[in-house]
N, C-alpha and C positions, 0 to 999 in steps of 0.2 A: 504494500500500500504506500503510495507516495503522498506527501503533504507539501504544500507550497505556501509561502508567505514572502512578500517582498522585503520584510525586515529581518529575515533569518530566524532559524530555529536554534534552540539550545545555546543561546548566547554566542552564536556564531554568525558569520556573514552569509552562510549558505541559505538561499531561498527555498531549498528543497531538502527533504528528509525522507528516508525510506525505512519501512519496517517489513522485514521478510519473515514469514512464518512457515517453517518446514516440518512436516511430519511424514515419515516414509510409509509406504505400503509394504506389508510383509510379503514379498514376492520371492519365490525360489529362483535361483539358488542363493541370492544375497538378500538380506533384510534391509539393505541400504539402497532403496530405489531413488533416493534424492542424492545425486552426486555432489561432490565438493564444489565443482565448477559452477553449478547452478544454485548452490546454497550460499556460498561466500563469494560475492561478486566484486569485481574490480570496478568500482564506480567512484566518481570524484566528489561525492557529497556524503554526509553522515548516513550510515546504514546500520540498523540494528537487526540482528538475526535472532529469532526466537524459535521455539519448537522443541521437539524431542526427536533426536536423530538416532538414538540407541547406539551411541558410540562412547567408548571409554578411553581415556588417555591419562598417563601419569601426572601431568601438570595440574589437572583438575581435581584429582583425588589422590594425593601422594601416599596415603596409607593403604590404598586398595591394591591388592595383588591382581595383576592383569595377565591374561594369557597372551601368547605371541599373536594369536589370531585377533584378539581385541586391539592390540597395539597396531597391527598391520592395517586393520579396517579403519581405525581412527586417524592414522597418519595423514592421508590426503586432506581431510577436513582441517586438522590443526596446522598442517603445513601451509595450506592455502591461506588460512586466517593469519598465520604468523607472517607469511610473505607480504600480505597486503596491509599489515599494521593493525589488525583487529585486536581488541582487548577483551578478555573474558571478564564479565561483570559479576558472575557468581562468586561467592566466598568459597575459597578452596576448601574442599573436604566437607562442606555443609550440604546436606542432601535437600533437594527440592522435589524429588519424586519418590513416593512411597508406594510400592505395589500392594495390591489387595490380596495377593496370594503369598504363601510362605515359601514358594519355590523360586521367587525372583528377589534380587538384591535391590536395596534403595540406590538411587544414583543422584549425583549433584547437578543434573541437567535434564 
């Protein structure tokens, strides 16, 4: 969703601000139907990415033990975000998602 104002948003000179909301479809063989290139965009104005991508990465939850598969799947998203200068707004290690079942772990995004 794009927002426009001639005076700028968020105490900036940018007249445009975008919020992207990404939730993947659980498709085989990969649960990541929303790829990094379409989630973390290279645009020249403020952009906030929200959603639940079902990815896990060491910088977001340092105490969580990750499998190599989890790290490999999350690397394109966090790499793209890092390359483009994105900042993670969540507090590291603080969970924001709590599953209703006992078979899934809480997650910080």
